[in-house]
VMD Tcl script that draws the C-alpha trace (Angstrom):
set ca {
  {-12.78 27.89 -19.99}
  {-10.36 28.42 -17.12}
  {-12.86 26.97 -14.61}
  {-13.41 23.88 -16.78}
  {-9.67 23.28 -16.90}
  {-9.39 23.55 -13.09}
  {-12.31 21.13 -12.62}
  {-10.76 18.70 -15.11}
  {-7.39 18.80 -13.35}
  {-9.04 18.28 -9.96}
  {-10.98 15.28 -11.29}
  {-7.84 13.73 -12.77}
  {-5.97 14.18 -9.49}
  {-8.87 12.79 -7.50}
  {-9.09 9.59 -9.49}
  {-5.57 9.08 -10.83}
  {-4.46 6.77 -8.02}
  {-7.79 5.14 -7.26}
  {-6.65 1.74 -8.49}
  {-4.13 1.36 -5.68}
  {-3.60 1.51 -1.96}
  {-6.90 1.30 -0.20}
  {-6.19 -0.06 3.24}
  {-9.32 -0.73 5.24}
  {-11.24 -2.37 2.40}
  {-12.85 -5.81 2.60}
  {-11.83 -8.75 0.44}
  {-14.84 -8.10 -1.82}
  {-13.78 -4.47 -2.33}
  {-10.16 -5.47 -2.97}
  {-11.23 -8.08 -5.53}
  {-13.35 -5.44 -7.27}
  {-10.21 -3.27 -7.43}
  {-7.56 -5.89 -8.32}
  {-9.49 -8.90 -9.63}
  {-9.49 -12.44 -8.29}
  {-6.56 -13.51 -6.11}
  {-3.90 -15.77 -7.60}
  {-3.63 -17.73 -4.40}
  {-4.61 -17.77 -0.78}
  {-2.07 -18.32 1.97}
  {0.86 -18.00 -0.38}
  {3.05 -17.19 2.60}
  {2.89 -17.62 6.33}
  {1.06 -14.95 8.30}
  {2.05 -14.06 11.84}
  {-1.12 -12.62 13.36}
  {-4.23 -14.60 14.14}
  {-7.34 -13.42 12.31}
  {-5.21 -12.60 9.27}
  {-5.16 -13.96 5.74}
  {-2.78 -13.25 2.89}
  {-3.75 -13.08 -0.78}
  {-1.78 -12.19 -3.91}
  {-3.18 -10.22 -6.86}
  {-1.84 -8.87 -10.15}
  {-3.09 -5.56 -11.45}
  {-1.72 -2.62 -13.41}
  {1.70 -4.21 -13.87}
  {2.07 -4.82 -10.13}
  {2.02 -7.93 -7.99}
  {0.08 -6.92 -4.89}
  {0.19 -8.92 -1.67}
  {-2.65 -8.02 0.66}
  {-2.97 -9.04 4.28}
  {-6.48 -8.93 5.66}
  {-6.63 -8.56 9.42}
  {-10.01 -8.98 11.08}
  {-11.57 -8.95 7.61}
  {-10.09 -5.71 6.28}
  {-6.95 -4.86 4.33}
  {-4.24 -3.91 6.82}
  {-1.14 -4.25 4.62}
  {-0.55 -3.99 0.89}
  {2.83 -4.72 -0.65}
  {3.62 -3.76 -4.24}
  {6.29 -5.17 -6.52}
  {6.58 -5.01 -10.27}
  {5.11 -8.07 -11.96}
  {7.81 -10.59 -12.91}
  {8.46 -11.08 -16.61}
  {10.71 -13.87 -17.81}
  {12.16 -14.34 -14.34}
  {13.29 -10.73 -13.96}
  {11.63 -8.41 -11.50}
  {12.52 -4.77 -12.05}
  {12.64 -2.48 -9.02}
  {9.95 0.12 -8.48}
  {10.86 3.53 -9.84}
  {10.59 6.77 -7.87}
  {7.49 7.53 -9.96}
  {5.94 4.17 -8.98}
  {6.59 4.81 -5.29}
  {5.28 8.38 -5.44}
  {2.15 7.30 -7.32}
  {1.37 4.56 -4.81}
  {2.01 6.78 -1.79}
  {0.03 9.64 -3.34}
  {-3.09 7.47 -3.33}
  {-3.33 8.45 0.36}
  {-3.10 12.20 -0.19}
  {-6.06 14.53 0.22}
  {-7.07 15.29 -3.35}
  {-9.99 17.51 -2.38}
  {-7.70 20.52 -2.03}
  {-5.55 22.14 -4.67}
  {-2.67 22.04 -4.85}
  {-2.42 18.41 -3.77}
  {0.32 18.18 -1.15}
  {2.02 14.98 -0.10}
  {1.04 13.83 3.35}
  {4.06 11.55 3.72}
  {7.25 12.41 5.56}
  {10.41 10.37 5.53}
  {10.88 8.43 8.73}
  {14.65 8.28 9.19}
  {14.20 6.28 12.39}
  {14.07 3.09 10.31}
  {15.71 3.76 6.95}
  {15.87 6.47 4.29}
  {13.20 4.45 2.45}
  {10.58 4.68 5.20}
  {7.68 7.11 5.40}
  {4.98 7.99 7.88}
  {1.65 9.47 6.86}
  {0.82 12.79 8.55}
  {-2.49 11.34 9.76}
  {-0.55 8.75 11.76}
  {-2.73 6.02 10.26}
  {-0.19 4.56 7.80}
  {3.48 3.73 7.45}
  {5.38 2.68 4.34}
  {8.71 1.00 3.65}
  {10.60 0.33 0.44}
  {13.11 -2.48 0.52}
  {14.34 -5.07 -1.94}
  {11.99 -4.04 -4.81}
  {8.89 -3.99 -2.58}
  {6.85 -1.05 -1.33}
  {4.88 -2.06 1.75}
  {2.10 0.21 3.03}
  {0.32 -0.75 6.24}
  {-1.83 0.62 8.99}
  {0.02 1.64 12.12}
  {-2.40 -0.44 14.20}
  {-1.48 -3.57 12.23}
  {2.22 -2.74 12.39}
  {2.10 -2.44 16.20}
  {0.22 -5.72 16.65}
  {2.54 -7.46 14.19}
  {5.63 -6.22 16.06}
  {4.23 -7.41 19.40}
  {3.40 -10.85 18.03}
  {6.78 -11.16 16.27}
  {8.49 -10.29 19.54}
  {6.41 -12.85 21.44}
  {7.03 -15.62 18.90}
  {10.66 -15.05 18.02}
  {12.06 -12.92 20.81}
  {13.32 -10.39 18.28}
  {12.21 -7.20 20.02}
}
mol new
graphics top color blue
foreach p $ca { graphics top sphere $p radius 0.5 }
foreach p [lrange $ca 0 end-1] q [lrange $ca 1 end] { graphics top cylinder $p $q radius 0.2 }
display resetview
């Protein structure tokens, strides 16, 4: 009985966050996860070879930037109801960030560390592959490769380096 309980807990942990935060997926994989996009090019994108789509799923509005055909940035806000957009809770943020944790080992340990270089609401994944920021009701998770290219292009276009 004890082994069944451990297996059940491991399975729940392994799949509990599977609906969110899968950078590196194609548009087809993202649409399988979130459904059809509300709109394409809802906002301006800075990098060439990038497209921006907006989805709604699980009570979140998810903005996904595809760079060279794969998801490089996903931003999460609470879906707007009657003009009001509530902020994400600490539980929301933890759940979304935990989608990147290694769930094959028990206990599951967070692989995110606060990155005080930017703000108290910034994190860096221990793998070095992802960064995350929470600001103005939005949690943005992106690949570090995309973040570096974005910063270079922003600097080139706007001189804000």
